[in-house]
gemmi code that builds the backbone of each chain (N, CA, C; Angstrom):
import gemmi

chains = {
    "A": [
        ("MET", (190.459, 5.300, -48.508), (189.853, 6.135, -48.413), (188.339, 5.657, -48.962)),
        ("ALA", (187.859, 6.507, -48.585), (186.382, 6.307, -48.232), (185.634, 8.040, -48.839)),
        ("GLY", (184.918, 7.809, -49.929), (184.253, 8.362, -50.628), (182.539, 8.415, -50.221)),
        ("ALA", (182.269, 9.294, -50.469), (180.625, 10.163, -50.302), (180.390, 10.993, -51.159)),
        ("LEU", (178.782, 10.318, -51.974), (178.561, 11.365, -52.871), (178.013, 12.283, -52.196)),
        ("LEU", (178.214, 13.543, -52.896), (177.853, 15.204, -52.318), (176.624, 15.417, -53.637)),
        ("PHE", (176.753, 15.070, -54.472), (175.908, 15.994, -55.774), (176.172, 14.953, -56.731)),
        ("GLU", (174.362, 15.175, -57.094), (174.849, 14.232, -58.847), (173.366, 14.671, -59.525)),
        ("GLU", (173.634, 14.872, -60.690), (172.746, 15.718, -61.468), (173.116, 15.689, -63.214)),
        ("ARG", (171.766, 15.674, -63.869), (172.080, 15.691, -65.113), (171.274, 15.813, -65.715)),
        ("ASN", (171.260, 17.415, -66.456), (169.851, 18.000, -66.940), (170.466, 18.364, -68.320)),
        ("SER", (169.191, 19.088, -69.088), (169.958, 19.165, -70.470), (169.064, 20.738, -71.278)),
        ("HIS", (169.660, 20.772, -71.769), (169.350, 22.015, -72.677), (169.462, 23.003, -73.712)),
        ("THR", (169.152, 24.006, -74.233), (168.691, 24.021, -75.279), (169.233, 25.603, -75.583)),
        ("LEU", (170.374, 25.216, -77.261), (171.175, 26.623, -77.343), (170.388, 27.721, -77.709)),
        ("LYS", (170.491, 29.136, -78.063), (169.733, 29.711, -78.539), (169.347, 29.033, -80.669)),
        ("ASP", (170.711, 28.377, -80.973), (170.586, 27.831, -82.231), (170.087, 26.838, -82.176)),
        ("GLY", (169.546, 26.280, -81.210), (168.739, 24.961, -81.124), (169.577, 24.081, -80.662)),
        ("ARG", (170.794, 24.203, -81.105), (171.575, 22.370, -80.257), (171.190, 22.397, -78.867)),
        ("MET", (171.061, 20.919, -78.650), (171.077, 20.708, -77.323), (172.304, 20.327, -76.569)),
        ("VAL", (172.136, 20.308, -75.924), (173.518, 20.033, -74.920), (172.993, 19.612, -73.531)),
        ("THR", (173.494, 18.192, -72.994), (173.345, 17.892, -71.598), (174.624, 17.640, -70.597)),
        ("VAL", (174.627, 18.125, -69.292), (175.281, 18.678, -68.838), (175.004, 17.511, -67.690)),
        ("PHE", (176.021, 16.550, -67.097), (176.269, 15.695, -65.572), (177.117, 16.052, -65.474)),
        ("MET", (176.890, 16.144, -63.769), (178.006, 16.662, -63.210), (177.926, 15.512, -61.644)),
        ("ASP", (178.719, 15.464, -61.373), (178.669, 14.278, -59.853), (180.045, 14.961, -59.560)),
        ("LEU", (180.155, 14.765, -57.821), (181.110, 15.392, -56.774), (181.236, 14.609, -55.356)),
        ("TRP", (181.987, 13.886, -55.123), (182.208, 13.113, -54.456), (183.449, 13.501, -53.346)),
        ("SER", (183.175, 13.565, -52.544), (184.064, 13.590, -50.984), (184.658, 12.698, -50.580)),
        ("ILE", (185.961, 12.991, -50.324), (186.818, 11.798, -50.054), (187.445, 12.166, -48.560)),
        ("ASP", (187.167, 11.179, -47.881), (188.013, 10.881, -46.406), (188.562, 10.334, -46.287)),
        ("PRO", (190.085, 9.992, -45.194), (190.758, 11.487, -45.418), (191.216, 12.076, -46.749)),
        ("PRO", (191.476, 13.358, -46.438), (191.824, 14.303, -47.713), (192.748, 13.101, -47.962)),
        ("GLU", (193.375, 13.983, -49.602), (194.599, 13.116, -50.313), (194.979, 14.402, -51.234)),
        ("PRO", (196.524, 14.325, -51.858), (196.979, 15.644, -52.432), (196.495, 15.290, -53.435)),
        ("GLY", (196.557, 15.749, -54.716), (195.878, 15.815, -56.195), (194.465, 16.056, -56.136)),
        ("LEU", (194.219, 15.512, -55.000), (192.239, 16.292, -55.698), (191.775, 17.750, -54.916)),
        ("LEU", (190.755, 18.412, -55.398), (190.587, 19.667, -55.195), (190.381, 19.894, -53.772)),
        ("GLU", (191.055, 21.040, -53.416), (190.956, 21.509, -52.771), (191.494, 20.257, -51.220)),
        ("SER", (191.905, 19.246, -51.623), (192.385, 18.154, -50.899), (191.381, 16.667, -50.418)),
        ("ARG", (190.260, 17.059, -51.342), (189.064, 16.241, -50.673), (187.886, 16.158, -51.790)),
        ("PHE", (187.979, 16.681, -52.843), (186.856, 16.412, -53.644), (187.553, 15.928, -55.092)),
        ("LYS", (186.812, 14.932, -55.659), (186.628, 14.018, -56.681), (185.734, 14.427, -57.908)),
        ("LEU", (185.907, 14.562, -58.883), (184.548, 15.270, -59.852), (184.650, 14.760, -61.375)),
        ("SER", (183.276, 14.906, -61.392), (183.537, 14.382, -63.588), (181.971, 14.927, -63.290)),
        ("TRP", (182.702, 16.089, -64.798), (181.488, 17.143, -65.021), (181.739, 16.906, -66.644)),
        ("ILE", (180.585, 16.493, -67.197), (180.777, 16.333, -68.549), (179.251, 17.345, -69.577)),
        ("ALA", (180.228, 17.786, -70.345), (178.674, 18.522, -71.121), (178.846, 18.123, -72.565)),
        ("PHE", (178.214, 17.424, -73.343), (177.933, 16.982, -74.380), (176.963, 17.393, -75.220)),
        ("ASP", (177.696, 17.906, -76.709), (176.236, 17.709, -77.355), (175.627, 16.998, -78.011)),
        ("GLU", (174.490, 17.368, -78.001), (173.618, 15.628, -78.039), (173.045, 15.295, -79.092)),
        ("SER", (173.474, 16.017, -80.602), (173.055, 15.266, -81.625), (174.451, 14.822, -81.699)),
        ("ASP", (176.000, 14.818, -81.168), (176.919, 13.992, -81.513), (177.515, 14.095, -80.224)),
        ("PRO", (177.573, 12.941, -79.624), (178.334, 12.841, -77.883), (179.441, 12.843, -77.796)),
        ("SER", (180.572, 12.662, -79.073), (181.924, 12.928, -78.777), (182.150, 14.761, -79.157)),
        ("LYS", (181.089, 15.525, -79.444), (181.162, 16.207, -79.189), (181.096, 17.286, -78.088)),
        ("ARG", (182.586, 17.268, -76.670), (181.646, 17.214, -75.441), (183.043, 18.118, -74.847)),
        ("VAL", (182.804, 18.250, -73.868), (183.544, 19.082, -72.624), (183.911, 17.903, -71.226)),
        ("LEU", (185.165, 17.777, -70.695), (185.302, 17.044, -69.529), (185.823, 17.171, -68.851)),
        ("MET", (185.819, 17.664, -67.911), (186.699, 17.925, -66.615), (186.353, 16.590, -65.121)),
        ("ASP", (187.957, 16.301, -65.365), (187.919, 15.659, -64.181), (188.643, 16.228, -63.129)),
        ("CYS", (188.295, 15.602, -62.013), (189.930, 15.957, -60.497), (189.774, 14.243, -59.977)),
        ("HIS", (190.649, 13.338, -60.406), (190.680, 12.186, -59.806), (192.253, 11.543, -59.617)),
        ("LYS", (192.420, 10.826, -58.884), (194.187, 10.503, -58.618), (194.548, 9.399, -59.778)),
        ("PRO", (195.281, 9.627, -60.645), (196.833, 10.192, -59.905), (196.912, 10.829, -61.031)),
        ("LEU", (196.002, 11.389, -61.602), (196.047, 12.655, -62.516), (195.624, 14.114, -62.333)),
        ("GLY", (195.285, 14.575, -61.098), (194.652, 15.700, -60.385), (193.580, 15.859, -61.543)),
        ("PHE", (193.647, 17.438, -61.632), (192.570, 18.235, -62.072), (192.767, 18.370, -63.571)),
        ("HIS", (192.063, 17.940, -64.434), (192.214, 17.993, -66.057), (190.893, 18.268, -66.609)),
        ("LEU", (191.106, 18.223, -68.136), (189.849, 18.569, -69.320), (190.109, 17.755, -70.123)),
        ("HIS", (189.532, 17.509, -70.760), (189.580, 16.462, -72.247), (188.477, 17.180, -72.907)),
        ("ILE", (188.657, 18.247, -74.212), (188.083, 18.697, -75.096), (188.006, 16.917, -76.464)),
        ("ASP", (186.316, 16.496, -76.704), (186.459, 15.501, -77.114), (186.824, 14.235, -76.759)),
        ("THR", (187.230, 13.586, -77.722), (188.342, 12.172, -77.480), (189.003, 12.838, -77.072)),
        ("GLY", (190.038, 13.911, -76.713), (190.986, 14.287, -76.969), (191.894, 14.303, -75.808)),
        ("PRO", (193.133, 13.614, -75.575), (193.592, 13.893, -74.425), (193.867, 14.582, -73.063)),
        ("GLN", (193.851, 13.639, -72.158), (193.665, 15.251, -70.482), (194.668, 16.125, -71.152)),
        ("ILE", (194.079, 17.373, -70.294), (195.061, 18.758, -70.487), (194.883, 19.005, -68.969)),
        ("PRO", (196.002, 19.478, -68.249), (195.981, 19.477, -66.799), (195.507, 20.990, -67.016)),
        ("VAL", (194.667, 21.632, -66.151), (194.029, 22.451, -65.775), (194.514, 22.777, -64.063)),
        ("THR", (193.883, 24.510, -63.994), (194.417, 24.450, -62.607), (193.109, 25.434, -61.483)),
        ("ALA", (192.920, 25.384, -60.734), (192.104, 25.282, -59.791), (192.211, 24.965, -58.427)),
        ("SER", (192.350, 26.563, -57.830), (192.799, 26.164, -56.275), (191.158, 25.561, -55.177)),
        ("THR", (190.609, 25.971, -55.882), (188.518, 25.835, -55.223), (187.991, 25.214, -55.681)),
        ("LEU", (186.936, 25.134, -55.591), (185.628, 23.614, -56.324), (185.118, 24.904, -56.667)),
        ("ASP", (184.855, 26.258, -55.833), (184.090, 27.472, -57.119), (185.061, 27.949, -58.126)),
        ("GLU", (186.282, 27.772, -58.070), (187.344, 28.042, -59.486), (186.632, 26.765, -60.175)),
        ("ALA", (187.196, 25.894, -60.259), (186.796, 25.001, -61.120), (185.193, 24.851, -61.467)),
        ("TYR", (184.443, 24.889, -60.727), (182.852, 25.546, -61.240), (183.276, 26.392, -62.608)),
        ("ALA", (183.673, 27.328, -62.174), (183.722, 28.699, -63.113), (184.871, 28.144, -64.146)),
        ("LEU", (185.301, 27.960, -63.996), (186.146, 27.259, -65.391), (185.806, 26.276, -66.176)),
        ("PHE", (184.615, 25.260, -65.468), (183.818, 24.491, -65.913), (182.958, 25.424, -67.115)),
        ("ARG", (182.223, 26.174, -66.269), (181.373, 27.256, -67.484), (181.773, 28.061, -68.171)),
        ("SER", (183.505, 28.374, -67.897), (183.500, 29.217, -69.185), (184.344, 28.355, -70.142)),
        ("LYS", (184.833, 26.852, -69.861), (185.205, 25.913, -71.133), (183.590, 25.327, -71.866)),
        ("ILE", (182.572, 25.362, -71.365), (181.494, 25.470, -72.099), (180.798, 26.451, -72.975)),
        ("ALA", (181.034, 27.326, -72.190), (180.149, 29.080, -73.106), (181.588, 29.102, -74.483)),
        ("GLU", (182.969, 28.646, -74.255), (183.764, 28.894, -75.239), (183.834, 27.368, -76.517)),
        ("TYR", (183.631, 26.283, -75.889), (183.327, 25.126, -76.636), (181.959, 25.718, -77.535)),
        ("PHE", (180.742, 25.657, -76.338), (179.929, 25.979, -77.368), (179.301, 26.981, -78.050)),
        ("GLY", (179.817, 27.736, -78.210), (179.930, 29.010, -78.407), (179.066, 29.946, -77.752)),
        ("GLU", (178.325, 30.223, -76.867), (177.312, 30.827, -75.699), (176.839, 30.118, -74.579)),
        ("GLU", (176.379, 31.035, -73.115), (176.053, 30.279, -72.193), (174.845, 29.538, -71.963)),
        ("LEU", (175.442, 28.448, -71.526), (174.046, 27.438, -71.667), (173.393, 28.157, -69.770)),
        ("GLU", (172.171, 28.939, -70.476), (170.835, 29.137, -68.887), (169.404, 28.386, -69.568)),
        ("VAL", (169.336, 27.735, -70.533), (167.996, 27.055, -70.147), (168.034, 25.966, -71.048)),
    ],
    "B": [
        ("MET", (161.901, -3.687, -61.276), (161.637, -2.837, -62.362), (162.600, -1.469, -61.964)),
        ("LYS", (162.933, -1.232, -62.729), (163.973, 0.055, -62.525), (163.871, 1.583, -62.961)),
        ("THR", (163.138, 2.471, -62.794), (162.412, 3.358, -63.284), (163.619, 4.698, -63.323)),
        ("TYR", (162.924, 5.361, -64.940), (164.233, 6.348, -64.829), (162.716, 7.782, -64.951)),
        ("THR", (163.373, 8.845, -64.756), (162.263, 9.912, -65.237), (162.757, 11.154, -65.677)),
        ("PHE", (162.829, 11.316, -67.109), (162.478, 12.259, -67.223), (161.438, 13.629, -66.957)),
        ("ARG", (162.738, 14.722, -65.940), (161.665, 15.909, -65.571), (161.662, 17.058, -65.764)),
        ("TYR", (160.443, 17.877, -66.173), (160.031, 18.732, -66.027), (160.504, 19.887, -64.657)),
        ("ASP", (161.662, 20.539, -64.894), (161.663, 21.196, -63.515), (162.746, 22.748, -63.658)),
        ("PRO", (162.251, 23.332, -63.688), (162.774, 25.438, -64.197), (163.779, 25.466, -63.220)),
        ("GLY", (164.599, 24.577, -61.858), (165.267, 24.978, -61.419), (166.787, 24.231, -61.927)),
        ("ALA", (166.286, 23.217, -63.286), (167.429, 22.326, -63.892), (168.184, 23.598, -64.630)),
        ("THR", (168.544, 24.852, -64.189), (169.680, 25.751, -65.217), (171.210, 24.979, -64.818)),
        ("LEU", (171.974, 25.383, -65.725), (173.138, 25.378, -65.164), (173.792, 26.396, -63.790)),
        ("ASP", (173.295, 27.676, -63.967), (173.571, 28.001, -63.016), (172.786, 27.968, -61.176)),
        ("GLN", (172.265, 27.022, -61.554), (171.308, 26.598, -59.991), (171.510, 25.648, -60.079)),
        ("ALA", (171.915, 24.659, -60.548), (172.590, 22.996, -60.510), (173.816, 22.993, -59.751)),
        ("GLY", (175.214, 24.315, -60.321), (176.413, 24.513, -59.814), (175.806, 25.103, -58.688)),
        ("GLN", (174.943, 25.872, -58.199), (174.344, 26.505, -56.497), (174.177, 25.324, -55.824)),
        ("ARG", (173.815, 24.465, -56.411), (173.296, 23.306, -55.095), (174.649, 22.763, -54.900)),
        ("MET", (174.663, 22.512, -56.103), (176.231, 21.547, -55.718), (177.169, 22.431, -54.328)),
        ("LEU", (177.411, 23.545, -55.346), (178.515, 24.351, -54.342), (177.720, 24.370, -52.477)),
        ("LYS", (176.343, 24.188, -52.517), (175.612, 24.310, -51.367), (176.395, 23.154, -50.428)),
        ("ALA", (176.016, 22.159, -51.244), (176.396, 20.389, -50.715), (177.890, 20.233, -50.487)),
        ("ALA", (178.505, 20.570, -51.450), (179.970, 20.877, -50.998), (180.459, 21.464, -49.536)),
        ("ARG", (179.909, 22.495, -49.214), (179.699, 23.448, -47.956), (179.213, 23.467, -47.171)),
        ("GLY", (177.678, 22.490, -47.146), (176.983, 22.373, -46.102), (177.444, 21.207, -46.132)),
        ("GLY", (177.786, 20.047, -46.210), (178.054, 18.645, -45.907), (176.887, 17.361, -46.571)),
        ("LYS", (175.129, 18.241, -47.276), (174.253, 18.096, -47.422), (174.322, 17.515, -48.568)),
        ("PRO", (174.143, 16.087, -48.898), (174.027, 15.487, -50.429), (173.188, 15.780, -51.352)),
        ("SER", (173.189, 16.275, -52.386), (172.155, 16.947, -53.219), (172.323, 15.504, -54.600)),
        ("VAL", (171.427, 14.765, -54.438), (171.896, 13.485, -55.799), (170.482, 13.513, -56.268)),
        ("ARG", (170.399, 13.264, -57.464), (169.407, 13.258, -58.339), (169.837, 12.308, -59.136)),
        ("LYS", (169.790, 10.673, -58.781), (169.723, 9.168, -59.994), (168.940, 9.547, -60.210)),
        ("ASP", (169.702, 8.217, -61.659), (168.150, 7.937, -61.959), (167.160, 8.739, -63.098)),
        ("GLU", (167.685, 10.161, -63.187), (166.579, 11.531, -63.888), (167.320, 12.497, -64.288)),
        ("MET", (166.747, 12.690, -65.407), (167.255, 13.841, -66.341), (166.041, 14.918, -66.618)),
        ("ALA", (167.009, 15.898, -66.245), (165.839, 17.741, -65.885), (166.196, 18.143, -66.710)),
        ("CYS", (164.735, 19.242, -67.577), (164.826, 20.319, -67.945), (164.446, 21.446, -67.816)),
        ("ALA", (164.990, 22.431, -68.050), (164.276, 23.610, -66.836), (162.897, 24.134, -68.188)),
        ("ASP", (162.847, 23.168, -69.570), (161.570, 23.752, -70.597), (161.280, 22.682, -70.705)),
        ("PHE", (159.601, 22.414, -71.367), (159.403, 22.087, -71.522), (160.078, 21.494, -73.137)),
        ("LYS", (160.270, 22.048, -74.025), (160.714, 21.859, -75.415), (161.833, 21.276, -75.294)),
        ("THR", (162.547, 21.693, -74.271), (163.531, 20.916, -74.538), (163.490, 19.561, -74.021)),
        ("LEU", (162.653, 19.229, -72.699), (162.414, 18.012, -72.693), (161.283, 17.138, -73.409)),
        ("LEU", (160.790, 17.398, -74.377), (160.198, 16.874, -75.808), (161.043, 16.244, -76.782)),
        ("LYS", (161.762, 17.203, -76.549), (162.553, 16.986, -77.596), (163.617, 15.411, -77.397)),
        ("ILE", (164.654, 16.027, -75.659), (165.584, 14.399, -75.953), (164.824, 13.662, -75.512)),
        ("ALA", (163.430, 13.614, -75.420), (162.803, 11.807, -75.009), (161.765, 11.604, -76.489)),
        ("ARG", (162.384, 12.028, -77.323), (161.540, 11.768, -78.583), (161.237, 10.824, -78.992)),
        ("GLU", (160.119, 10.494, -79.901), (159.304, 9.088, -79.521), (160.685, 7.752, -80.211)),
        ("SER", (161.515, 8.706, -81.415), (162.184, 7.212, -82.052), (163.279, 7.082, -81.092)),
        ("ARG", (164.133, 8.412, -80.285), (165.008, 7.987, -79.274), (164.672, 6.615, -78.259)),
        ("LEU", (162.878, 7.064, -78.365), (162.456, 5.894, -77.220), (161.810, 4.883, -77.666)),
        ("GLU", (162.005, 4.606, -78.834), (161.755, 3.109, -79.660), (163.505, 2.312, -79.571)),
        ("ILE", (164.510, 3.542, -79.744), (165.206, 1.988, -79.405), (165.957, 1.896, -78.152)),
        ("PHE", (165.481, 2.570, -77.253), (165.767, 2.166, -76.205), (164.419, 0.741, -75.668)),
        ("ARG", (163.821, 1.053, -76.072), (162.559, 0.331, -75.312), (162.663, -1.465, -76.697)),
        ("THR", (163.867, -1.113, -77.901), (163.802, -2.206, -78.041), (165.128, -3.138, -77.366)),
        ("ILE", (166.012, -1.941, -77.007), (166.847, -2.737, -76.401), (166.674, -3.490, -75.161)),
        ("VAL", (165.628, -2.848, -74.281), (164.991, -3.508, -73.466), (164.506, -4.831, -73.553)),
        ("ASN", (163.559, -4.921, -74.201), (162.603, -6.016, -75.097), (163.416, -7.013, -75.591)),
        ("LYS", (164.118, -6.623, -76.713), (165.035, -7.502, -77.856), (166.317, -7.921, -77.227)),
        ("LYS", (167.362, -6.817, -76.537), (168.249, -7.541, -75.973), (169.149, -7.913, -76.546)),
        ("PRO", (169.653, -7.148, -77.880), (170.637, -7.116, -79.213), (171.809, -7.656, -78.070)),
        ("ASP", (172.768, -8.138, -78.949), (173.874, -8.770, -78.640), (175.251, -7.499, -79.570)),
        ("SER", (174.302, -6.326, -80.197), (175.390, -5.781, -80.601), (174.685, -4.207, -80.859)),
        ("ILE", (175.450, -3.471, -81.674), (175.102, -1.987, -82.350), (174.146, -2.251, -83.377)),
        ("HIS", (174.961, -3.559, -84.103), (174.946, -3.908, -85.621), (173.114, -4.938, -85.563)),
        ("ALA", (173.395, -5.601, -84.820), (171.828, -6.751, -84.556), (170.617, -5.169, -83.958)),
        ("LEU", (171.251, -4.311, -83.209), (170.267, -3.605, -82.757), (169.971, -2.745, -84.296)),
        ("ALA", (170.388, -2.257, -84.982), (170.391, -1.528, -86.088), (169.201, -2.303, -87.161)),
        ("LYS", (169.921, -3.909, -87.572), (168.774, -4.613, -88.011), (167.352, -4.615, -87.494)),
        ("ILE", (167.242, -5.188, -86.733), (166.292, -5.272, -85.741), (164.954, -3.846, -86.248)),
        ("LEU", (165.813, -2.367, -86.474), (165.014, -1.476, -86.356), (165.077, -0.868, -87.403)),
        ("ASP", (165.508, -1.759, -88.774), (165.810, -1.240, -89.817), (166.128, 0.205, -90.153)),
        ("LYS", (167.299, 0.436, -89.238), (167.873, 1.711, -89.166), (169.453, 1.414, -89.685)),
        ("ASP", (169.819, 3.050, -89.635), (171.610, 3.295, -90.259), (172.199, 2.890, -88.881)),
        ("HIS", (173.298, 2.179, -89.255), (173.946, 1.631, -88.102), (174.491, 2.834, -87.155)),
        ("SER", (175.104, 3.916, -88.592), (175.866, 4.880, -87.377), (174.569, 5.680, -86.765)),
        ("TYR", (173.560, 5.930, -87.247), (172.222, 7.034, -87.000), (172.405, 5.898, -85.647)),
        ("VAL", (172.155, 4.716, -85.362), (171.567, 3.757, -84.487), (172.953, 4.072, -83.261)),
        ("PHE", (174.078, 3.753, -83.903), (175.279, 4.426, -83.253), (175.174, 5.101, -82.358)),
        ("ARG", (175.098, 6.509, -82.715), (174.894, 7.935, -82.290), (173.734, 7.950, -81.246)),
        ("GLU", (173.103, 7.302, -81.536), (171.495, 7.191, -80.629), (172.056, 6.515, -79.344)),
        ("CYS", (172.517, 5.697, -79.282), (173.001, 4.542, -78.422), (173.867, 5.416, -77.335)),
        ("GLN", (174.873, 6.398, -78.179), (175.996, 7.625, -77.240), (175.407, 8.134, -76.457)),
        ("VAL", (173.922, 8.675, -77.499), (172.851, 9.356, -76.684), (172.507, 8.673, -75.502)),
        ("LEU", (172.054, 8.163, -75.227), (171.081, 7.022, -74.740), (172.158, 6.588, -73.464)),
        ("GLU", (173.538, 6.598, -73.683), (174.381, 5.664, -72.517), (174.758, 7.347, -71.794)),
        ("GLY", (174.658, 8.358, -72.561), (175.019, 9.769, -71.449), (173.422, 9.992, -70.980)),
        ("PHE", (172.575, 9.793, -71.184), (171.689, 9.873, -70.695), (171.878, 9.271, -68.818)),
        ("GLY", (172.423, 8.460, -69.436), (172.535, 7.019, -67.953), (171.427, 6.096, -68.069)),
        ("LEU", (170.584, 6.269, -69.494), (169.679, 4.660, -69.462), (170.264, 3.429, -70.280)),
        ("ILE", (171.725, 3.248, -70.773), (171.725, 2.379, -71.224), (173.753, 2.679, -71.022)),
        ("GLN", (173.939, 0.814, -71.087), (175.541, 1.164, -70.792), (175.798, 0.841, -72.295)),
        ("LEU", (177.059, 0.694, -72.525), (177.317, -0.193, -73.884), (178.944, -0.569, -73.389)),
        ("GLU", (178.532, -1.752, -73.919), (179.681, -2.932, -73.297), (180.478, -3.005, -74.153)),
        ("LYS", (181.980, -3.110, -74.007), (182.918, -3.094, -75.547), (182.904, -4.924, -74.935)),
        ("ALA", (182.245, -5.436, -76.626), (183.379, -7.444, -76.055), (183.961, -7.514, -77.129)),
        ("SER", (185.637, -8.610, -77.083), (186.460, -8.578, -78.090), (186.119, -9.733, -78.740)),
        ("GLY", (186.336, -10.297, -79.471), (186.592, -11.525, -80.322), (186.788, -11.304, -81.202)),
        ("GLU", (186.854, -12.232, -82.283), (187.072, -12.230, -83.958), (186.144, -11.254, -84.156)),
        ("GLY", (186.962, -10.579, -85.212), (186.005, -9.563, -86.086), (186.200, -8.671, -85.657)),
        ("ARG", (185.143, -7.615, -86.333), (184.728, -6.560, -85.737), (184.359, -6.574, -84.124)),
        ("PRO", (185.164, -5.723, -83.719), (184.938, -5.538, -81.900), (183.613, -5.193, -82.290)),
        ("LYS", (182.738, -5.612, -80.989), (181.063, -5.722, -80.917), (180.928, -4.703, -79.787)),
        ("VAL", (179.824, -3.714, -79.851), (179.246, -2.940, -79.100), (177.840, -3.364, -78.482)),
        ("ARG", (177.743, -3.912, -77.126), (176.543, -4.441, -77.314), (175.649, -3.074, -75.789)),
        ("PRO", (174.499, -3.099, -75.957), (173.464, -1.884, -75.797), (172.900, -2.628, -74.065)),
        ("ILE", (173.085, -2.505, -73.310), (172.247, -2.844, -72.484), (171.579, -1.983, -71.709)),
        ("ALA", (170.318, -2.396, -71.592), (169.437, -1.276, -70.405), (169.487, -1.366, -69.066)),
        ("LEU", (169.972, -0.170, -68.402), (169.833, -0.146, -67.277), (168.474, -0.302, -67.051)),
        ("TYR", (167.476, 0.379, -67.469), (165.933, 0.664, -66.840), (165.376, 0.011, -67.338)),
        ("ASP", (163.941, -0.109, -67.438), (162.818, -1.021, -68.164), (161.704, -0.136, -67.969)),
        ("ARG", (161.760, 0.964, -67.185), (160.444, 1.721, -67.230), (160.836, 3.571, -67.602)),
        ("ILE", (160.118, 3.920, -67.950), (160.224, 5.673, -67.768), (159.299, 6.260, -67.906)),
        ("VAL", (159.090, 7.556, -67.613), (158.069, 8.050, -66.357), (158.533, 9.183, -66.661)),
        ("PHE", (157.505, 10.217, -67.046), (157.629, 11.873, -67.332), (156.847, 12.636, -66.325)),
        ("ASP", (157.830, 13.410, -65.393), (156.657, 14.238, -64.545), (157.155, 15.788, -64.743)),
        ("MET", (156.091, 15.888, -64.902), (156.253, 17.233, -65.166), (154.952, 17.777, -64.211)),
        ("GLY", (155.392, 18.222, -62.836), (155.156, 19.035, -61.743), (154.394, 20.671, -62.443)),
        ("MET", (153.647, 20.775, -61.788), (153.274, 22.159, -62.449), (152.923, 22.941, -61.363)),
        ("ASN", (153.111, 22.566, -59.381), (152.590, 23.305, -58.718), (154.058, 23.644, -58.244)),
        ("ASP", (154.327, 25.297, -58.221), (156.115, 26.382, -58.103), (156.064, 25.839, -56.472)),
        ("ALA", (155.145, 26.079, -55.622), (155.393, 25.376, -54.405), (156.305, 24.031, -54.427)),
        ("GLU", (155.591, 23.214, -54.971), (155.915, 22.142, -54.371), (157.371, 21.950, -55.145)),
        ("LEU", (157.672, 22.188, -56.196), (159.295, 22.638, -57.110), (159.947, 23.844, -56.068)),
        ("ALA", (159.549, 24.742, -55.648), (160.402, 25.026, -54.813), (161.194, 24.112, -53.793)),
        ("THR", (160.139, 23.706, -53.288), (160.443, 22.498, -51.734), (161.643, 21.573, -52.612)),
        ("ALA", (161.549, 21.307, -53.772), (162.200, 20.089, -54.064), (163.728, 20.784, -54.231)),
        ("HIS", (163.834, 21.457, -54.126), (165.195, 22.523, -54.243), (165.722, 22.886, -52.858)),
        ("GLY", (164.594, 22.596, -51.781), (164.904, 23.002, -50.238), (165.069, 24.384, -50.571)),
        ("GLN", (164.327, 25.136, -50.947), (164.286, 26.690, -50.871), (163.507, 26.950, -49.884)),
    ],
}
model = gemmi.Model(1)
for chain_id, residues in chains.items():
    chain = gemmi.Chain(chain_id)
    for i, (resn, *xyz) in enumerate(residues, 1):
        res = gemmi.Residue()
        res.name, res.seqid = resn, gemmi.SeqId(i, " ")
        for name, pos in zip(("N", "CA", "C"), xyz):
            atom = gemmi.Atom()
            atom.name, atom.element = name, gemmi.Element(name[0])
            atom.pos, atom.b_iso = gemmi.Position(*pos), 0.0
            res.add_atom(atom)
        chain.add_residue(res)
    model.add_chain(chain)
structure = gemmi.Structure()
structure.add_model(model)
structure.setup_entities()
């Protein structure tokens, strides 16, 4: 299994109420494709955490053998479903909005 | 010497980061920004890279404390405050928190991954657009 890092960014944002949230996203392409990965080829790790308390976080992962799953704070993994990378990212956005109470635009 | 950059970048919104990621995935052309943190507004940048936080990082670089407890002692700050700040520094990718088992209370050692910090506040819109491949 060979992996190529396709994307990595770490950005910070301020919510309307003044809280700051840091979002770290990376994405790997795995060759050859493997079942259990997103679209059989993407391994990812996305995390959004509260800058005043990093244990307050939304974390999404997709890696073997767990597949695509979510952690809230330091809780256990919760399996989630997405069939495409676009769907996975939309889900991550919605979980961030749900957890932090608003969309992160700035 | 390894350098970490705090960057002002109007394109560092979640929307635009998502677009860059999906473009990299579909086009196969990597978009990798290692060793940096970007903010789409100055206010956030100045808050996240605040003086008290950088002082903690500077102490880790120079004093190489063997535990958070030792770091808090050097800084004469509350342990829980220093621990939380170290978690933030780890989340930024500036340090690594290494858990060491041994006798007594488990130690967490902060290890600096960089020894220089740069603030990059590009003001040229055309240059920033080029950086995003626009």
